[in-house]
Every structure is written in structure tokens, then in C-alpha cells.
C-alpha positions in Angstrom: 151.9 -71.6 74.5 152.0 -68.2 77.1 150.0 -66.2 79.2 148.6 -64.1 76.1 146.7 -67.0 74.5 147.4 -69.4 71.8 149.5 -68.2 69.0 147.2 -68.7 66.4 145.2 -66.0 67.6 148.0 -63.6 66.8 148.4 -63.7 62.8 152.1 -64.1 61.6 154.2 -61.7 59.6 154.2 -63.7 56.6 149.9 -64.1 57.1 149.9 -60.7 56.8 152.5 -60.0 53.9 149.7 -62.2 52.2 146.4 -60.7 53.3 144.5 -59.6 49.5 143.0 -56.0 49.9 140.4 -57.1 47.9 139.5 -60.0 50.0 139.8 -57.0 53.4 136.5 -56.5 55.1 136.3 -53.1 56.5 135.3 -52.3 59.8 132.0 -53.5 60.7 128.9 -51.4 60.7 126.5 -50.5 63.2 123.3 -52.2 63.1 120.5 -50.2 62.8 117.8 -49.7 66.0 114.6 -51.6 65.6 111.7 -49.1 64.9 110.4 -49.7 68.4 113.7 -48.9 70.0 113.5 -45.8 72.6 116.7 -44.7 72.0 115.9 -44.5 68.5 113.1 -41.9 68.9 115.8 -39.8 71.0 118.1 -39.3 68.3 115.5 -38.1 65.6 116.4 -34.4 64.1 113.1 -32.4 65.9 110.7 -31.2 63.5 110.9 -27.5 62.4 107.3 -26.0 61.6 107.6 -24.3 58.3 106.3 -20.4 59.0 104.7 -19.3 55.3 106.4 -15.8 54.4 104.0 -13.1 54.4 104.7 -10.4 51.9 103.4 -6.9 53.5 102.0 -4.3 51.4 103.7 -0.5 51.0 102.4 1.3 53.1 102.3 5.2 52.8 105.8 6.9 52.6 106.3 8.7 55.9 108.1 12.0 55.8 111.4 12.0 57.6 111.5 14.5 60.6 113.7 17.8 60.0 116.2 17.0 62.6 116.5 13.3 60.9 117.4 14.6 57.7 120.9 14.7 56.6 122.5 17.8 56.1 123.3 19.2 52.3 124.4 22.3 51.7 124.2 22.6 47.9 123.3 26.3 45.9 120.7 26.2 43.6 122.8 26.7 40.3 122.1 29.4 38.2 123.7 30.2 34.1 123.7 32.7 32.8 124.5 31.4 29.8 127.5 32.4 27.3 129.0 36.5 27.7 128.4 37.2 23.7 126.4 39.6 23.0 128.1 42.8 22.2 127.1 46.6 22.9 126.6 48.1 19.2 128.2 51.4 20.8 131.1 50.3 23.3 131.3 46.5 21.8 131.4 45.4 25.7 130.4 42.0 26.2 127.0 41.4 28.1 125.5 38.2 29.1 121.1 38.0 27.6 119.5 39.0 30.7 121.6 42.3 30.9 120.1 43.8 27.9 117.1 46.8 28.8 113.7 45.6 28.6 112.9 48.0 25.4 115.8 46.0 23.8 114.9 43.7 20.9 116.8 41.2 19.1 117.5 43.6 16.2 118.6 46.0 18.4 120.4 45.3 21.4 120.3 48.5 24.1 122.4 47.8 27.4 122.9 50.5 29.7 125.0 49.3 32.7 128.3 49.9 30.1 128.2 52.9 27.9 124.7 54.4 28.8 123.9 53.8 24.8 126.5 55.8 23.8 127.1 58.5 26.1 129.7 57.7 27.4 133.1 57.4 25.6 136.5 57.0 26.6 139.8 55.7 24.7 140.2 52.5 24.3 143.1 51.3 26.8 146.2 50.3 24.7 148.2 47.0 24.6 150.5 45.7 26.9 153.8 45.4 25.8 154.4 41.7 25.1 156.4 40.8 27.6 154.2 41.8 30.1 151.1 40.0 28.1 153.5 37.1 28.6 153.7 37.2 32.4 149.7 38.4 32.9 148.7 35.0 30.2 150.8 32.1 31.7 153.0 32.1 28.5 156.5 32.6 30.2 158.1 30.1 32.7 157.5 32.5 35.7 154.1 33.4 35.0 153.2 32.0 38.2 155.9 33.3 40.5 154.7 37.3 38.6 151.0 36.5 39.6 151.3 35.6 42.5 153.3 38.5 43.6 151.7 41.0 41.7 150.7 43.5 43.8 154.3 43.6 45.2 155.9 44.1 41.7 153.5 46.6 40.9 154.9 48.6 44.3 158.6 48.0 43.2 157.9 50.0 39.8 155.1 52.6 41.3 156.0 56.7 41.4 153.9 56.8 43.9 153.6 55.0 47.4 150.1 53.6 48.8 149.1 54.9 52.3 146.5 51.7 53.5 146.1 49.9 56.5 145.3 46.2 54.6 143.3 43.8 56.3 145.9 40.7 56.0 143.6 38.1 58.0 141.5 38.3 54.9 144.2 38.6 51.8 146.2 35.6 53.3 143.1 33.6 54.3 142.8 30.6 52.2 140.8 30.0 48.9 140.2 32.8 46.3 141.7 36.5 47.0 140.1 38.9 48.5 142.1 42.5 49.0 140.1 44.1 51.9 141.4 47.6 53.6 139.8 49.2 56.8 139.7 52.9 56.3 140.7 55.6 53.5 143.0 54.7 50.9 145.4 57.4 49.6 148.7 57.9 47.2 152.0 59.8 48.7 154.4 61.1 46.9 158.2 62.2 48.6 160.9 64.6 47.2 162.8 63.4 44.4 165.9 62.5 46.5 166.2 60.5 49.7 167.3 62.1 52.7 170.4 61.7 53.7 172.1 57.5 55.2 168.7 56.6 52.9 167.7 54.3 50.2 166.1 55.7 47.3 162.3 54.6 46.9 159.0 54.6 44.5 159.6 58.1 42.0 163.5 58.1 43.7 164.6 55.1 41.7 164.7 56.5 38.3 166.6 59.4 39.8 169.2 56.5 39.2 170.9 54.5 35.9 169.8 50.9 35.1 172.2 48.9 36.6 171.8 50.6 40.1 167.7 51.3 40.1 167.9 47.2 39.8 170.7 46.8 42.7 168.0 49.2 45.3 165.1 46.6 44.0 167.3 43.9 44.5 167.7 44.7 48.0 164.2 46.5 48.9 162.3 43.7 47.4 164.4 40.1 48.2 161.8 37.8 47.9 160.6 39.0 44.2 161.9 37.4 41.4 165.4 39.3 40.0 164.8 38.3 36.0 161.1 39.6 36.5 162.8 42.8 37.6 164.8 43.1 35.4 162.6 42.9 32.1 159.9 44.7 33.7 163.0 47.3 34.2 163.3 47.0 30.9 159.8 47.3 29.4 159.2 50.6 31.6 161.9 52.5 30.6 160.7 52.1 26.8 157.7 52.7 27.1 156.8 54.6 30.3 156.6 58.6 29.4 157.0 59.4 33.3 160.6 58.1 33.5 162.0 60.5 31.2 160.9 63.2 32.9 162.9 62.2 36.0 165.5 61.5 33.8 165.5 64.9 32.7 165.6 66.6 36.4 168.2 64.3 37.0 170.3 66.1 33.9 169.4 69.3 35.0 171.0 68.2 38.8 174.2 67.0 36.7 174.3 69.9 35.2 174.5 72.3 38.3 178.1 73.6 39.0 179.8 72.6 42.1 178.7 74.1 45.1 176.1 76.2 43.8 172.4 74.9 45.4 170.5 72.4 43.8 166.8 74.2 44.3 164.4 71.6 41.7 161.0 70.9 41.6 158.7 68.5 39.1 155.0 70.0 38.4 152.6 67.0 37.0 150.3 69.0 36.0 146.2 68.5 36.9 145.1 70.8 33.9 142.2 69.5 31.9 140.6 71.6 29.8 137.2 71.5 28.1 139.0 70.8 24.5 140.7 67.9 26.5 139.3 65.0 27.0 142.4 63.0 27.7 146.0 64.5 28.1 148.8 61.9 25.9 151.5 61.9 28.6 154.1 61.2 25.8 153.5 64.6 25.4 154.8 66.5 27.9 153.6 70.1 27.3 150.7 70.5 29.6 151.1 67.0 31.5 154.9 68.0 33.5 157.2 70.7 34.3 160.3 70.5 35.4 160.9 74.2 37.7 164.3 75.7 38.8 163.7 76.7 42.4 161.9 75.1 45.5 158.4 75.0 44.0 156.9 78.0 45.7 158.0 80.5 42.0 154.8 79.7 40.9 151.4 79.0 41.9 149.7 75.7 40.8 146.5 74.3 40.7 145.4 72.6 44.0 145.5 69.0 42.1 149.1 69.6 40.8 151.8 67.0 42.1 154.8 69.3 43.1 157.7 67.1 43.8 160.4 69.2 45.7 164.1 67.9 45.3 164.5 67.5 49.2 162.2 67.8 51.7 161.0 64.1 54.1 157.8 64.3 54.2 155.3 63.0 52.1 152.8 64.6 50.5 148.9 63.0 49.6 148.1 63.1 45.9 144.7 64.4 44.7 142.3 61.6 43.9 141.2 63.7 40.8 144.7 64.3 39.1 144.7 63.2 35.7 147.7 60.7 36.5 146.6 59.3 40.0 146.3 56.1 38.5 149.2 55.6 36.0 152.1 57.1 38.6 150.6 54.3 40.9 149.4 51.3 39.4 152.4 51.0 36.4 152.0 47.2 36.0 148.2 48.1 34.4 148.8 51.1 32.8 152.6 51.2 31.4 152.3 53.5 29.1 151.0 56.0 31.5 147.4 56.3 30.5 145.5 58.7 32.1 142.3 58.5 34.6 139.5 59.6 35.1 139.1 63.7 35.2 136.1 66.1 36.0 136.0 66.9 32.4 135.5 64.3 30.7 132.6 65.7 28.1 129.5 63.3 27.7 127.9 62.4 24.1 124.4 62.3 22.7 122.3 59.2 22.9 120.8 57.3 19.5 118.0 59.3 20.8 119.6 62.7 21.4 119.7 61.7 25.5 122.1 62.7 27.1 122.4 62.9 31.9 124.9 65.0 32.3 127.3 67.6 30.0 130.3 65.3 31.6 131.1 61.8 32.7 130.6 61.0 36.0 133.7 59.0 38.2 130.8 56.0 38.5 130.0 56.0 34.6 133.7 56.4 33.7 134.2 53.3 35.8 131.4 51.1 34.8 132.9 52.1 31.1 136.1 51.1 32.1 135.8 47.7 33.9 133.9 46.2 30.8 134.8 43.2 29.1 135.3 44.0 25.3 136.7 42.3 22.1 139.0 45.2 20.8 140.9 45.0 24.4 142.0 41.7 25.4 145.9 42.6 25.0 144.9 45.6 27.5 146.3 44.6 30.9 143.7 45.9 33.0 141.6 42.8 33.0 144.3 40.2 33.5 145.7 41.7 36.2 144.5 39.4 39.0 145.1 40.5 42.4 146.4 43.6 41.2 142.7 44.0 39.6 140.7 43.8 42.8 143.1 46.7 44.3 142.6 49.0 41.3 138.9 48.4 42.0 138.7 48.9 46.0 140.9 52.3 45.0 138.3 53.6 42.0 
């Protein structure tokens, strides 16, 4: 016996090993408190009163003050329907809302395209296949070409453009928009560049194929050389004005050494009543190469007289028959003439005739229409260059 009490109070290890788990009693549970015990009242959970759910009836909807309304800038949609109606006179495509009020289902009448047949212009020629592929997106470099189409056109133009372009608008993000400040003019210079300067514009066409391409590349280093070569080959094949400059070049070459080279090229602005449009491929009456400095023959004030030498630029009259094709070589690669003051107007179906000659406004109202017979013309496919053409018109 020791200080811890009798030994039989502590079970031996053998006794612990022989304990039956089934006979082992768990820890004794606490006896519940009597009902009258004051401590039991303190341990009871509090009683939470039940509040009945009251469903409120919806009242009238109060308008939201204007200052709290969300701002939704959604313009109303306006659908014109398909552009499927065809003018019976000029075959221009129209929306239904564009027909005249006196038009009926079996007799469609439109006035904005051709004044019901009073304006009748030649159909625009199809663009060469290589140009169509670039414009229609069928060429691997189509996007490159269309993004810089104005620069490609300027590279091959015969005349320069005198204009102050608003680059804050043209270079702004979003849809392209061509805007200018002031007036727009076309200028032309001498047939040969001044000493020490590279040829530009029409002067380039005095040189052979390889020299032209080299000068084009030097003047326009950011443009694609493959596209430049393709356009140069195309224009050399179909543009009639290039042959004119080549003829002038041959005359200069034939001048004996030591003799002064005096030569001028006159692009005629003659448009008689018998001519609705001159054919630029027929150079008789369109252009003449005159030995001399151009002062030997009095010319119309609208004629374009190109002298061999001279550093001053000369403004071209907007009334000249070839004012447009001399600059917009991508839109009119075959040199189709533009508006002139003696295009005769025709009588309408009822014999009506507004004027004897087609006005400039009526001319461009006709030209800017979409037609089923002109789907391969370059004009309406020229994108950014088309906008410049419309502003120039």
C-alpha cells in the first residue's frame, strides 16, 4: 500500500486487456433537470413570434424621372427594301421609294437617273481583268491595293491634283471620308522635267518600260512593286494617251543633234454638235503633236497645250473633254471622255425635253447610278478613289 491508495483502485494491465467492449459503459449522461428547477427556465430557447406574410397588391406604375432613365442612343431603323426596280430607259437600279408618283406597276417611271430618257450616255467600258481582280477582291493583294488606291492612281495620272486635303478627316478612324478645304484643280507641266529633277506624272511616259517602273518605285517607295508593274502593263496596253506621249518621244529622238528641240502636244477640246463623245483611241481631233513651242497656232482656251520645256504648271479647264480620264487613270483606264457642254439631250417618252443639251448635274446624276450593264466598270468599285472623283465632279 502506498500514498496513492489501495492497489485494487487501479486496474492492472491484464485487466485492461480483458475488458469486453460490449460490456464497456459509455460516459454517464447528465440527468435532466426537474421541471420546477429555476435553472431549466433559463436554458429554454426564446419563443420567436410568427409574423404573417402580407402580399401587397401592385399599384400604378410610376414613371421614371427623365434624369434617371438610361441613355440609349439607338437610331430608328429605316429599311428601303431591295434595290431591284430597273429604269426602262437607262437600266439604272432603284429602290421602290425612288419611283415617281405617277408611276404604276406596269409602267415604272424614274426621274433622278436619266430624266425619263432625256439623258442617254454611252455605257461605261469594262475594266481590264487584272484591274477587276484587284477591285473585286480576287487578287491576293486586293486589300493592299484598295487601301492605297488614291496613291496608285496619282502615280499613273497624267495630271497633278491641286487641292488641300483635310487629313484630320481622311485619316480619322471609322469609314473613310474624303474632304477638302477650298477648290480642286488639275494641273499639267512640261513634257520633259527640268534639269536635275526626276520625271513626274505625264513626263514618265516619255521613258521606256523599265525606266518608268524605276521612277515609279523611287517616287512611291511605300507602294507595292508587283501592283505597280501590273498597272503599268495594263495602262500601256489600253490607254490611248500613252501612245500620244510615245509618239512625241520618237519625234524628239529623231531631231538631229545640235538642232533645238521645239515641240508641243495639244489635247483638243473640240466637241462639235455632231460629236456626243470623241473616241480617245481615234487621236485625230483629240490630240495633235505640233513642231514648235505651241505659239504658232491659236488654240481654244480649253485646249491642253503641253510644251517640251518649262517649269510652270498650267491649270486645265474643267470643261476639257479629257479633264477626268487624264487624272483618274484607274477609274477610266481606256481614256473615256467626260462631260462636255454639247452633249445633246433627247426627247422623253411624251416628247418632253428640259434643255437642248445635257447639264453637268444631269450628266453626273446619270453616271453615278448603279446599272446591271455596267457591273464590270471600275467607277463604282473604286472605293476611296470614287469619293475623290465625286468631290472633283
